[in-house]
Backbone as XML, in Angstrom:
<?xml version="1.0"?>
<chain id="A" units="angstrom">
  <residue number="1" name="UNK">
    <atom name="N" x="0.813" y="-1.198" z="0.000"/>
    <atom name="CA" x="0.000" y="0.000" z="0.000"/>
    <atom name="C" x="0.852" y="1.256" z="0.000"/>
  </residue>
  <residue number="2" name="UNK">
    <atom name="N" x="2.121" y="1.124" z="0.284"/>
    <atom name="CA" x="3.036" y="2.248" z="0.190"/>
    <atom name="C" x="3.024" y="3.169" z="1.388"/>
  </residue>
  <residue number="3" name="UNK">
    <atom name="N" x="3.954" y="4.100" z="1.390"/>
    <atom name="CA" x="4.132" y="5.012" z="2.525"/>
    <atom name="C" x="3.464" y="6.366" z="2.337"/>
  </residue>
  <residue number="4" name="UNK">
    <atom name="N" x="3.198" y="6.768" z="1.101"/>
    <atom name="CA" x="2.636" y="8.087" z="0.829"/>
    <atom name="C" x="1.170" y="8.137" z="1.247"/>
  </residue>
  <residue number="5" name="UNK">
    <atom name="N" x="0.852" y="8.982" z="2.235"/>
    <atom name="CA" x="-0.505" y="9.074" z="2.777"/>
    <atom name="C" x="-1.343" y="10.138" z="2.087"/>
  </residue>
  <residue number="6" name="UNK">
    <atom name="N" x="-0.792" y="10.889" z="1.170"/>
    <atom name="CA" x="-1.497" y="12.002" z="0.542"/>
    <atom name="C" x="-2.812" y="11.532" z="-0.075"/>
  </residue>
  <residue number="7" name="UNK">
    <atom name="N" x="-3.904" y="12.093" z="0.426"/>
    <atom name="CA" x="-5.237" y="11.726" z="-0.059"/>
    <atom name="C" x="-5.849" y="10.534" z="0.651"/>
  </residue>
  <residue number="8" name="UNK">
    <atom name="N" x="-5.050" y="9.843" z="1.455"/>
    <atom name="CA" x="-5.526" y="8.640" z="2.149"/>
    <atom name="C" x="-5.241" y="8.704" z="3.653"/>
  </residue>
  <residue number="9" name="UNK">
    <atom name="N" x="-5.268" y="9.889" z="4.220"/>
    <atom name="CA" x="-4.876" y="10.078" z="5.621"/>
    <atom name="C" x="-5.724" y="9.270" z="6.598"/>
  </residue>
  <residue number="10" name="UNK">
    <atom name="N" x="-7.004" y="9.100" z="6.315"/>
    <atom name="CA" x="-7.866" y="8.346" z="7.237"/>
    <atom name="C" x="-7.764" y="6.839" z="7.021"/>
  </residue>
  <residue number="11" name="UNK">
    <atom name="N" x="-7.361" y="6.415" z="5.853"/>
    <atom name="CA" x="-7.295" y="4.985" z="5.535"/>
    <atom name="C" x="-5.921" y="4.383" z="5.803"/>
  </residue>
  <residue number="12" name="UNK">
    <atom name="N" x="-4.877" y="5.191" z="5.715"/>
    <atom name="CA" x="-3.506" y="4.697" z="5.810"/>
    <atom name="C" x="-2.794" y="5.360" z="6.981"/>
  </residue>
  <residue number="13" name="UNK">
    <atom name="N" x="-2.252" y="4.545" z="7.867"/>
    <atom name="CA" x="-1.538" y="5.065" z="9.026"/>
    <atom name="C" x="-0.146" y="5.551" z="8.677"/>
  </residue>
  <residue number="14" name="UNK">
    <atom name="N" x="0.527" y="6.092" z="9.666"/>
    <atom name="CA" x="1.845" y="6.688" z="9.464"/>
    <atom name="C" x="2.972" y="5.669" z="9.410"/>
  </residue>
  <residue number="15" name="UNK">
    <atom name="N" x="2.670" y="4.390" z="9.657"/>
    <atom name="CA" x="3.736" y="3.394" z="9.789"/>
    <atom name="C" x="3.677" y="2.313" z="8.704"/>
  </residue>
  <residue number="16" name="UNK">
    <atom name="N" x="3.378" y="2.707" z="7.492"/>
    <atom name="CA" x="3.339" y="1.770" z="6.377"/>
    <atom name="C" x="4.755" y="1.580" z="5.831"/>
  </residue>
  <residue number="17" name="UNK">
    <atom name="N" x="4.913" y="0.595" z="4.956"/>
    <atom name="CA" x="6.229" y="0.330" z="4.355"/>
    <atom name="C" x="6.074" y="0.113" z="2.856"/>
  </residue>
  <residue number="18" name="UNK">
    <atom name="N" x="7.167" y="0.245" z="2.142"/>
    <atom name="CA" x="7.219" y="-0.117" z="0.732"/>
    <atom name="C" x="6.676" y="0.938" z="-0.209"/>
  </residue>
  <residue number="19" name="UNK">
    <atom name="N" x="6.613" y="0.545" z="-1.474"/>
    <atom name="CA" x="6.093" y="1.392" z="-2.538"/>
    <atom name="C" x="4.694" y="0.927" z="-2.897"/>
  </residue>
  <residue number="20" name="UNK">
    <atom name="N" x="3.893" y="1.835" z="-3.419"/>
    <atom name="CA" x="2.524" y="1.517" z="-3.794"/>
    <atom name="C" x="2.483" y="0.991" z="-5.230"/>
  </residue>
  <residue number="21" name="UNK">
    <atom name="N" x="1.775" y="-0.126" z="-5.409"/>
    <atom name="CA" x="1.531" y="-0.643" z="-6.747"/>
    <atom name="C" x="0.038" y="-0.478" z="-7.059"/>
  </residue>
  <residue number="22" name="UNK">
    <atom name="N" x="-0.400" y="-0.990" z="-8.179"/>
    <atom name="CA" x="-1.807" y="-0.833" z="-8.593"/>
    <atom name="C" x="-2.759" y="-1.471" z="-7.594"/>
  </residue>
  <residue number="23" name="UNK">
    <atom name="N" x="-2.419" y="-2.637" z="-7.065"/>
    <atom name="CA" x="-3.285" y="-3.294" z="-6.079"/>
    <atom name="C" x="-3.371" y="-2.471" z="-4.796"/>
  </residue>
  <residue number="24" name="UNK">
    <atom name="N" x="-2.263" y="-1.850" z="-4.390"/>
    <atom name="CA" x="-2.262" y="-0.992" z="-3.212"/>
    <atom name="C" x="-3.153" y="0.225" z="-3.398"/>
  </residue>
  <residue number="25" name="UNK">
    <atom name="N" x="-3.104" y="0.818" z="-4.579"/>
    <atom name="CA" x="-3.963" y="1.967" z="-4.883"/>
    <atom name="C" x="-5.431" y="1.567" z="-4.842"/>
  </residue>
  <residue number="26" name="UNK">
    <atom name="N" x="-5.738" y="0.382" z="-5.383"/>
    <atom name="CA" x="-7.127" y="-0.080" z="-5.408"/>
    <atom name="C" x="-7.662" y="-0.351" z="-4.007"/>
  </residue>
  <residue number="27" name="UNK">
    <atom name="N" x="-6.846" y="-0.959" z="-3.135"/>
    <atom name="CA" x="-7.315" y="-1.228" z="-1.775"/>
    <atom name="C" x="-7.488" y="0.077" z="-1.003"/>
  </residue>
  <residue number="28" name="UNK">
    <atom name="N" x="-6.611" y="1.062" z="-1.239"/>
    <atom name="CA" x="-6.771" y="2.361" z="-0.593"/>
    <atom name="C" x="-8.013" y="3.096" z="-1.089"/>
  </residue>
  <residue number="29" name="UNK">
    <atom name="N" x="-8.292" y="3.011" z="-2.377"/>
    <atom name="CA" x="-9.525" y="3.603" z="-2.914"/>
    <atom name="C" x="-10.752" y="2.936" z="-2.293"/>
  </residue>
  <residue number="30" name="UNK">
    <atom name="N" x="-10.714" y="1.622" z="-2.176"/>
    <atom name="CA" x="-11.818" y="0.885" z="-1.547"/>
    <atom name="C" x="-12.027" y="1.354" z="-0.106"/>
  </residue>
  <residue number="31" name="UNK">
    <atom name="N" x="-10.936" y="1.462" z="0.651"/>
    <atom name="CA" x="-11.028" y="1.900" z="2.045"/>
    <atom name="C" x="-11.561" y="3.328" z="2.142"/>
  </residue>
  <residue number="32" name="UNK">
    <atom name="N" x="-11.110" y="4.198" z="1.275"/>
    <atom name="CA" x="-11.578" y="5.589" z="1.298"/>
    <atom name="C" x="-13.066" y="5.686" z="0.981"/>
  </residue>
  <residue number="33" name="UNK">
    <atom name="N" x="-13.515" y="4.951" z="-0.009"/>
    <atom name="CA" x="-14.934" y="4.991" z="-0.384"/>
    <atom name="C" x="-15.841" y="4.402" z="0.689"/>
  </residue>
  <residue number="34" name="UNK">
    <atom name="N" x="-15.324" y="3.468" z="1.485"/>
    <atom name="CA" x="-16.151" y="2.772" z="2.472"/>
    <atom name="C" x="-15.813" y="3.151" z="3.916"/>
  </residue>
  <residue number="35" name="UNK">
    <atom name="N" x="-15.116" y="4.252" z="4.109"/>
    <atom name="CA" x="-14.730" y="4.722" z="5.453"/>
    <atom name="C" x="-14.068" y="3.615" z="6.270"/>
  </residue>
  <residue number="36" name="UNK">
    <atom name="N" x="-13.077" y="2.977" z="5.676"/>
    <atom name="CA" x="-12.343" y="1.908" z="6.345"/>
    <atom name="C" x="-10.882" y="2.309" z="6.496"/>
  </residue>
  <residue number="37" name="UNK">
    <atom name="N" x="-10.161" y="1.574" z="7.332"/>
    <atom name="CA" x="-8.745" y="1.844" z="7.555"/>
    <atom name="C" x="-7.956" y="0.544" z="7.510"/>
  </residue>
  <residue number="38" name="UNK">
    <atom name="N" x="-6.708" y="0.626" z="7.079"/>
    <atom name="CA" x="-5.790" y="-0.511" z="7.061"/>
    <atom name="C" x="-5.027" y="-0.472" z="8.382"/>
  </residue>
  <residue number="39" name="UNK">
    <atom name="N" x="-5.416" y="-1.307" z="9.312"/>
    <atom name="CA" x="-4.912" y="-1.222" z="10.679"/>
    <atom name="C" x="-3.452" y="-1.629" z="10.816"/>
  </residue>
  <residue number="40" name="UNK">
    <atom name="N" x="-2.909" y="-2.405" z="9.889"/>
    <atom name="CA" x="-1.487" y="-2.773" z="9.933"/>
    <atom name="C" x="-0.594" y="-1.529" z="9.955"/>
  </residue>
  <residue number="41" name="UNK">
    <atom name="N" x="-1.082" y="-0.427" z="9.402"/>
    <atom name="CA" x="-0.254" y="0.760" z="9.204"/>
    <atom name="C" x="-0.381" y="1.794" z="10.321"/>
  </residue>
  <residue number="42" name="UNK">
    <atom name="N" x="-1.154" y="1.509" z="11.352"/>
    <atom name="CA" x="-1.394" y="2.487" z="12.412"/>
    <atom name="C" x="-0.555" y="2.257" z="13.660"/>
  </residue>
  <residue number="43" name="UNK">
    <atom name="N" x="0.272" y="1.226" z="13.683"/>
    <atom name="CA" x="1.053" y="0.895" z="14.878"/>
    <atom name="C" x="2.528" y="0.834" z="14.536"/>
  </residue>
  <residue number="44" name="UNK">
    <atom name="N" x="3.339" y="1.438" z="15.394"/>
    <atom name="CA" x="4.782" y="1.492" z="15.163"/>
    <atom name="C" x="5.426" y="0.186" z="15.611"/>
  </residue>
  <residue number="45" name="UNK">
    <atom name="N" x="6.101" y="-0.470" z="14.683"/>
    <atom name="CA" x="6.832" y="-1.708" z="14.947"/>
    <atom name="C" x="8.119" y="-1.683" z="14.140"/>
  </residue>
  <residue number="46" name="UNK">
    <atom name="N" x="9.057" y="-2.545" z="14.518"/>
    <atom name="CA" x="10.244" y="-2.689" z="13.681"/>
    <atom name="C" x="9.806" y="-3.284" z="12.342"/>
  </residue>
  <residue number="47" name="UNK">
    <atom name="N" x="10.581" y="-3.032" z="11.324"/>
    <atom name="CA" x="10.176" y="-3.399" z="9.960"/>
    <atom name="C" x="9.880" y="-4.890" z="9.802"/>
  </residue>
  <residue number="48" name="UNK">
    <atom name="N" x="10.592" y="-5.754" z="10.513"/>
    <atom name="CA" x="10.371" y="-7.196" z="10.368"/>
    <atom name="C" x="8.985" y="-7.614" z="10.846"/>
  </residue>
  <residue number="49" name="UNK">
    <atom name="N" x="8.335" y="-6.812" z="11.663"/>
    <atom name="CA" x="6.987" y="-7.141" z="12.133"/>
    <atom name="C" x="5.902" y="-6.482" z="11.298"/>
  </residue>
  <residue number="50" name="UNK">
    <atom name="N" x="6.310" y="-5.805" z="10.229"/>
    <atom name="CA" x="5.340" y="-5.152" z="9.352"/>
    <atom name="C" x="5.044" y="-5.980" z="8.109"/>
  </residue>
  <residue number="51" name="UNK">
    <atom name="N" x="6.094" y="-6.575" z="7.516"/>
    <atom name="CA" x="5.836" y="-7.286" z="6.274"/>
    <atom name="C" x="5.253" y="-8.666" z="6.549"/>
  </residue>
  <residue number="52" name="UNK">
    <atom name="N" x="4.328" y="-9.073" z="5.686"/>
    <atom name="CA" x="3.561" y="-10.302" z="5.911"/>
    <atom name="C" x="3.840" y="-11.382" z="4.876"/>
  </residue>
  <residue number="53" name="UNK">
    <atom name="N" x="4.605" y="-11.054" z="3.847"/>
    <atom name="CA" x="4.946" y="-12.023" z="2.801"/>
    <atom name="C" x="6.426" y="-11.873" z="2.479"/>
  </residue>
  <residue number="54" name="UNK">
    <atom name="N" x="7.084" y="-12.989" z="2.182"/>
    <atom name="CA" x="8.499" y="-12.933" z="1.859"/>
    <atom name="C" x="8.866" y="-14.018" z="0.856"/>
  </residue>
  <residue number="55" name="UNK">
    <atom name="N" x="10.004" y="-13.795" z="0.203"/>
    <atom name="CA" x="10.593" y="-14.804" z="-0.696"/>
    <atom name="C" x="12.048" y="-14.986" z="-0.268"/>
  </residue>
  <residue number="56" name="UNK">
    <atom name="N" x="12.382" y="-16.217" z="0.084"/>
    <atom name="CA" x="13.742" y="-16.538" z="0.541"/>
    <atom name="C" x="14.616" y="-16.850" z="-0.652"/>
  </residue>
  <residue number="57" name="UNK">
    <atom name="N" x="15.811" y="-16.301" z="-0.692"/>
    <atom name="CA" x="16.764" y="-16.556" z="-1.750"/>
    <atom name="C" x="17.879" y="-17.415" z="-1.172"/>
  </residue>
  <residue number="58" name="UNK">
    <atom name="N" x="17.955" y="-18.684" z="-1.606"/>
    <atom name="CA" x="18.953" y="-19.608" z="-1.055"/>
    <atom name="C" x="20.380" y="-19.209" z="-1.427"/>
  </residue>
  <residue number="59" name="UNK">
    <atom name="N" x="20.577" y="-18.648" z="-2.617"/>
    <atom name="CA" x="21.920" y="-18.237" z="-3.033"/>
    <atom name="C" x="22.460" y="-17.129" z="-2.132"/>
  </residue>
  <residue number="60" name="UNK">
    <atom name="N" x="21.617" y="-16.148" z="-1.831"/>
    <atom name="CA" x="22.054" y="-15.014" z="-1.017"/>
    <atom name="C" x="21.889" y="-15.282" z="0.475"/>
  </residue>
  <residue number="61" name="UNK">
    <atom name="N" x="21.049" y="-16.251" z="0.816"/>
    <atom name="CA" x="20.815" y="-16.566" z="2.222"/>
    <atom name="C" x="20.041" y="-15.496" z="2.966"/>
  </residue>
  <residue number="62" name="UNK">
    <atom name="N" x="19.163" y="-14.821" z="2.236"/>
    <atom name="CA" x="18.370" y="-13.749" z="2.836"/>
    <atom name="C" x="17.037" y="-13.615" z="2.102"/>
  </residue>
  <residue number="63" name="UNK">
    <atom name="N" x="16.175" y="-12.770" z="2.628"/>
    <atom name="CA" x="14.902" y="-12.486" z="1.958"/>
    <atom name="C" x="15.156" y="-11.457" z="0.864"/>
  </residue>
  <residue number="64" name="UNK">
    <atom name="N" x="14.814" y="-11.798" z="-0.371"/>
    <atom name="CA" x="15.034" y="-10.860" z="-1.467"/>
    <atom name="C" x="13.809" y="-10.001" z="-1.720"/>
  </residue>
  <residue number="65" name="UNK">
    <atom name="N" x="12.648" y="-10.552" z="-1.537"/>
    <atom name="CA" x="11.408" y="-9.800" z="-1.726"/>
    <atom name="C" x="10.583" y="-9.924" z="-0.460"/>
  </residue>
  <residue number="66" name="UNK">
    <atom name="N" x="9.999" y="-8.810" z="-0.038"/>
    <atom name="CA" x="9.105" y="-8.833" z="1.112"/>
    <atom name="C" x="8.082" y="-7.720" z="0.939"/>
  </residue>
  <residue number="67" name="UNK">
    <atom name="N" x="6.892" y="-7.972" z="1.476"/>
    <atom name="CA" x="5.805" y="-7.036" z="1.233"/>
    <atom name="C" x="4.747" y="-7.140" z="2.326"/>
  </residue>
  <residue number="68" name="UNK">
    <atom name="N" x="3.936" y="-6.102" z="2.454"/>
    <atom name="CA" x="2.793" y="-6.107" z="3.351"/>
    <atom name="C" x="1.555" y="-6.328" z="2.476"/>
  </residue>
  <residue number="69" name="UNK">
    <atom name="N" x="1.169" y="-7.608" z="2.309"/>
    <atom name="CA" x="0.032" y="-7.901" z="1.438"/>
    <atom name="C" x="-1.159" y="-8.478" z="2.188"/>
  </residue>
  <residue number="70" name="UNK">
    <atom name="N" x="-0.955" y="-8.930" z="3.414"/>
    <atom name="CA" x="-2.064" y="-9.418" z="4.236"/>
    <atom name="C" x="-2.458" y="-8.269" z="5.154"/>
  </residue>
  <residue number="71" name="UNK">
    <atom name="N" x="-3.692" y="-7.817" z="5.037"/>
    <atom name="CA" x="-4.110" y="-6.589" z="5.695"/>
    <atom name="C" x="-5.318" y="-6.821" z="6.600"/>
  </residue>
  <residue number="72" name="UNK">
    <atom name="N" x="-5.426" y="-5.992" z="7.633"/>
    <atom name="CA" x="-6.602" y="-5.979" z="8.505"/>
    <atom name="C" x="-7.345" y="-4.681" z="8.206"/>
  </residue>
  <residue number="73" name="UNK">
    <atom name="N" x="-8.542" y="-4.805" z="7.641"/>
    <atom name="CA" x="-9.368" y="-3.642" z="7.322"/>
    <atom name="C" x="-10.495" y="-3.530" z="8.330"/>
  </residue>
  <residue number="74" name="UNK">
    <atom name="N" x="-10.837" y="-2.300" z="8.701"/>
    <atom name="CA" x="-11.918" y="-2.105" z="9.661"/>
    <atom name="C" x="-12.619" y="-0.782" z="9.407"/>
  </residue>
  <residue number="75" name="UNK">
    <atom name="N" x="-13.856" y="-0.710" z="9.846"/>
    <atom name="CA" x="-14.596" y="0.549" z="9.823"/>
    <atom name="C" x="-14.628" y="1.166" z="11.221"/>
  </residue>
  <residue number="76" name="UNK">
    <atom name="N" x="-14.021" y="0.477" z="12.201"/>
    <atom name="CA" x="-13.993" y="0.970" z="13.575"/>
    <atom name="C" x="-12.580" y="0.808" z="14.142"/>
  </residue>
  <residue number="77" name="UNK">
    <atom name="N" x="-11.775" y="1.874" z="14.078"/>
    <atom name="CA" x="-10.383" y="1.819" z="14.542"/>
    <atom name="C" x="-10.294" y="1.638" z="16.054"/>
  </residue>
  <residue number="78" name="UNK">
    <atom name="N" x="-11.310" y="2.045" z="16.766"/>
    <atom name="CA" x="-11.255" y="2.068" z="18.228"/>
    <atom name="C" x="-11.219" y="0.692" z="18.876"/>
  </residue>
  <residue number="79" name="UNK">
    <atom name="N" x="-11.567" y="-0.362" z="18.150"/>
    <atom name="CA" x="-11.590" y="-1.692" z="18.772"/>
    <atom name="C" x="-10.236" y="-2.398" z="18.706"/>
  </residue>
  <residue number="80" name="UNK">
    <atom name="N" x="-9.254" y="-1.784" z="18.042"/>
    <atom name="CA" x="-7.939" y="-2.410" z="17.894"/>
    <atom name="C" x="-6.931" y="-1.823" z="18.869"/>
  </residue>
  <residue number="81" name="UNK">
    <atom name="N" x="-6.128" y="-2.695" z="19.466"/>
    <atom name="CA" x="-5.043" y="-2.274" z="20.344"/>
    <atom name="C" x="-3.698" y="-2.395" z="19.632"/>
  </residue>
  <residue number="82" name="UNK">
    <atom name="N" x="-3.582" y="-3.332" z="18.663"/>
    <atom name="CA" x="-2.327" y="-3.540" z="17.962"/>
    <atom name="C" x="-2.550" y="-4.509" z="16.803"/>
  </residue>
  <residue number="83" name="UNK">
    <atom name="N" x="-1.743" y="-4.365" z="15.760"/>
    <atom name="CA" x="-1.730" y="-5.303" z="14.632"/>
    <atom name="C" x="-0.279" y="-5.455" z="14.191"/>
  </residue>
  <residue number="84" name="UNK">
    <atom name="N" x="0.187" y="-6.707" z="14.069"/>
    <atom name="CA" x="1.557" y="-6.962" z="13.632"/>
    <atom name="C" x="1.661" y="-8.369" z="13.084"/>
  </residue>
  <residue number="85" name="UNK">
    <atom name="N" x="2.724" y="-8.612" z="12.324"/>
    <atom name="CA" x="2.989" y="-9.968" z="11.854"/>
    <atom name="C" x="3.915" y="-10.658" z="12.848"/>
  </residue>
  <residue number="86" name="UNK">
    <atom name="N" x="3.806" y="-11.975" z="12.916"/>
    <atom name="CA" x="4.588" y="-12.756" z="13.867"/>
    <atom name="C" x="5.532" y="-13.656" z="13.073"/>
  </residue>
  <residue number="87" name="UNK">
    <atom name="N" x="6.818" y="-13.375" z="13.178"/>
    <atom name="CA" x="7.807" y="-14.119" z="12.403"/>
    <atom name="C" x="8.189" y="-15.441" z="13.048"/>
  </residue>
  <residue number="88" name="UNK">
    <atom name="N" x="7.994" y="-15.555" z="14.340"/>
    <atom name="CA" x="8.479" y="-16.732" z="15.061"/>
    <atom name="C" x="7.598" y="-17.964" z="14.891"/>
  </residue>
  <residue number="89" name="UNK">
    <atom name="N" x="6.413" y="-17.808" z="14.321"/>
    <atom name="CA" x="5.514" y="-18.947" z="14.120"/>
    <atom name="C" x="5.548" y="-19.339" z="12.653"/>
  </residue>
  <residue number="90" name="UNK">
    <atom name="N" x="5.976" y="-20.562" z="12.384"/>
    <atom name="CA" x="6.056" y="-21.039" z="11.009"/>
    <atom name="C" x="4.764" y="-21.754" z="10.637"/>
  </residue>
  <residue number="91" name="UNK">
    <atom name="N" x="4.144" y="-21.293" z="9.596"/>
    <atom name="CA" x="2.912" y="-21.921" z="9.107"/>
    <atom name="C" x="3.185" y="-22.702" z="7.830"/>
  </residue>
  <residue number="92" name="UNK">
    <atom name="N" x="4.467" y="-23.005" z="7.561"/>
    <atom name="CA" x="4.882" y="-23.699" z="6.341"/>
    <atom name="C" x="4.343" y="-22.975" z="5.111"/>
  </residue>
  <residue number="93" name="UNK">
    <atom name="N" x="4.522" y="-21.673" z="5.112"/>
    <atom name="CA" x="4.013" y="-20.825" z="4.046"/>
    <atom name="C" x="4.973" y="-19.660" z="3.852"/>
  </residue>
  <residue number="94" name="UNK">
    <atom name="N" x="4.825" y="-18.956" z="2.736"/>
    <atom name="CA" x="5.612" y="-17.746" z="2.531"/>
    <atom name="C" x="4.909" y="-16.518" z="3.121"/>
  </residue>
  <residue number="95" name="UNK">
    <atom name="N" x="3.779" y="-16.744" z="3.786"/>
    <atom name="CA" x="3.064" y="-15.687" z="4.492"/>
    <atom name="C" x="3.320" y="-15.823" z="5.988"/>
  </residue>
  <residue number="96" name="UNK">
    <atom name="N" x="3.350" y="-14.714" z="6.657"/>
    <atom name="CA" x="3.509" y="-14.713" z="8.110"/>
    <atom name="C" x="2.145" y="-14.601" z="8.772"/>
  </residue>
  <residue number="97" name="UNK">
    <atom name="N" x="2.079" y="-15.136" z="9.976"/>
    <atom name="CA" x="0.867" y="-15.029" z="10.768"/>
    <atom name="C" x="0.638" y="-13.565" z="11.132"/>
  </residue>
  <residue number="98" name="UNK">
    <atom name="N" x="-0.589" y="-13.115" z="11.005"/>
    <atom name="CA" x="-0.942" y="-11.742" z="11.326"/>
    <atom name="C" x="-1.734" y="-11.744" z="12.625"/>
  </residue>
  <residue number="99" name="UNK">
    <atom name="N" x="-1.293" y="-10.944" z="13.581"/>
    <atom name="CA" x="-1.902" y="-10.908" z="14.903"/>
    <atom name="C" x="-2.571" y="-9.554" z="15.117"/>
  </residue>
  <residue number="100" name="UNK">
    <atom name="N" x="-3.852" y="-9.580" z="15.451"/>
    <atom name="CA" x="-4.591" y="-8.355" z="15.766"/>
    <atom name="C" x="-5.102" y="-8.468" z="17.196"/>
  </residue>
  <residue number="101" name="UNK">
    <atom name="N" x="-4.726" y="-7.517" z="18.028"/>
    <atom name="CA" x="-5.212" y="-7.474" z="19.409"/>
    <atom name="C" x="-6.385" y="-6.512" z="19.454"/>
  </residue>
  <residue number="102" name="UNK">
    <atom name="N" x="-7.487" y="-7.002" z="20.011"/>
    <atom name="CA" x="-8.701" y="-6.201" z="20.084"/>
    <atom name="C" x="-8.962" y="-5.719" z="21.494"/>
  </residue>
  <residue number="103" name="UNK">
    <atom name="N" x="-9.595" y="-4.571" z="21.588"/>
    <atom name="CA" x="-10.043" y="-4.044" z="22.873"/>
    <atom name="C" x="-11.540" y="-4.332" z="22.962"/>
  </residue>
  <residue number="104" name="UNK">
    <atom name="N" x="-11.877" y="-5.314" z="23.750"/>
    <atom name="CA" x="-13.286" y="-5.701" z="23.866"/>
    <atom name="C" x="-13.766" y="-5.364" z="25.271"/>
  </residue>
  <residue number="105" name="UNK">
    <atom name="N" x="-14.820" y="-4.601" z="25.323"/>
    <atom name="CA" x="-15.382" y="-4.253" z="26.612"/>
    <atom name="C" x="-16.348" y="-5.342" z="27.047"/>
  </residue>
  <residue number="106" name="UNK">
    <atom name="N" x="-16.256" y="-5.670" z="28.306"/>
    <atom name="CA" x="-17.150" y="-6.678" z="28.848"/>
    <atom name="C" x="-18.561" y="-6.094" z="28.906"/>
  </residue>
  <residue number="107" name="UNK">
    <atom name="N" x="-19.485" y="-6.859" z="28.404"/>
    <atom name="CA" x="-20.874" y="-6.411" z="28.409"/>
    <atom name="C" x="-21.470" y="-6.696" z="29.781"/>
  </residue>
  <residue number="108" name="UNK">
    <atom name="N" x="-21.967" y="-5.653" z="30.372"/>
    <atom name="CA" x="-22.590" y="-5.832" z="31.675"/>
    <atom name="C" x="-23.975" y="-6.428" z="31.489"/>
  </residue>
  <residue number="109" name="UNK">
    <atom name="N" x="-24.242" y="-7.411" z="32.278"/>
    <atom name="CA" x="-25.580" y="-7.990" z="32.199"/>
    <atom name="C" x="-26.534" y="-7.090" z="32.960"/>
  </residue>
  <residue number="110" name="UNK">
    <atom name="N" x="-27.714" y="-7.006" z="32.441"/>
    <atom name="CA" x="-28.722" y="-6.180" z="33.100"/>
    <atom name="C" x="-29.147" y="-6.868" z="34.381"/>
  </residue>
  <residue number="111" name="UNK">
    <atom name="N" x="-29.042" y="-6.136" z="35.444"/>
    <atom name="CA" x="-29.473" y="-6.691" z="36.718"/>
    <atom name="C" x="-30.970" y="-6.471" z="36.834"/>
  </residue>
  <residue number="112" name="UNK">
    <atom name="N" x="-31.623" y="-7.528" z="37.170"/>
    <atom name="CA" x="-33.068" y="-7.400" z="37.291"/>
    <atom name="C" x="-33.388" y="-6.565" z="38.525"/>
  </residue>
  <residue number="113" name="UNK">
    <atom name="N" x="-34.299" y="-5.682" z="38.319"/>
    <atom name="CA" x="-34.717" y="-4.816" z="39.412"/>
    <atom name="C" x="-35.763" y="-5.576" z="40.216"/>
  </residue>
  <residue number="114" name="UNK">
    <atom name="N" x="-35.375" y="-5.902" z="41.417"/>
    <atom name="CA" x="-36.327" y="-6.638" z="42.252"/>
    <atom name="C" x="-37.030" y="-5.659" z="43.170"/>
  </residue>
  <residue number="115" name="UNK">
    <atom name="N" x="-38.298" y="-5.789" z="43.198"/>
    <atom name="CA" x="-39.097" y="-4.922" z="44.060"/>
    <atom name="C" x="-39.316" y="-5.630" z="45.384"/>
  </residue>
  <residue number="116" name="UNK">
    <atom name="N" x="-39.023" y="-4.918" z="46.410"/>
    <atom name="CA" x="-39.254" y="-5.497" z="47.735"/>
    <atom name="C" x="-40.725" y="-5.310" z="48.082"/>
  </residue>
  <residue number="117" name="UNK">
    <atom name="N" x="-41.296" y="-6.377" z="48.572"/>
    <atom name="CA" x="-42.686" y="-6.309" z="48.982"/>
    <atom name="C" x="-42.747" y="-5.973" z="50.465"/>
  </residue>
  <residue number="118" name="UNK">
    <atom name="N" x="-43.597" y="-5.135" z="50.737"/>
    <atom name="CA" x="-43.806" y="-4.778" z="52.135"/>
    <atom name="C" x="-44.990" y="-5.548" z="52.679"/>
  </residue>
  <residue number="119" name="UNK">
    <atom name="N" x="-44.810" y="-6.124" z="53.823"/>
    <atom name="CA" x="-45.908" y="-6.846" z="54.450"/>
    <atom name="C" x="-46.681" y="-5.847" z="55.297"/>
  </residue>
  <residue number="120" name="UNK">
    <atom name="N" x="-47.955" y="-5.795" z="55.102"/>
    <atom name="CA" x="-48.802" y="-4.890" z="55.881"/>
    <atom name="C" x="-49.626" y="-5.630" z="56.896"/>
  </residue>
</chain>
């Protein structure tokens, strides 16, 4: 989705990575039209916890391509506490596990109002 927030300030956070391609522009347009936000980009993390896809190069012994392609979209930013990728869990895939921490308020049960009867 890229780092340039111009025109997408509500949809794209300050902590995005990479360059924007056509798919990134389309997802940002979708988010803007539907009042949504890409939550991966709203939390400050080291770069290794931002990218969600990688390609390992055996010759170089390093990741040659990496990208943020797995995204958490929401219409309510207030329910999220954090979003990041987890590198330490191997899912036997070139995608990393994406972890979203939510802020969920406990719903109070309605207490039944009991009326005390007076004996006369």
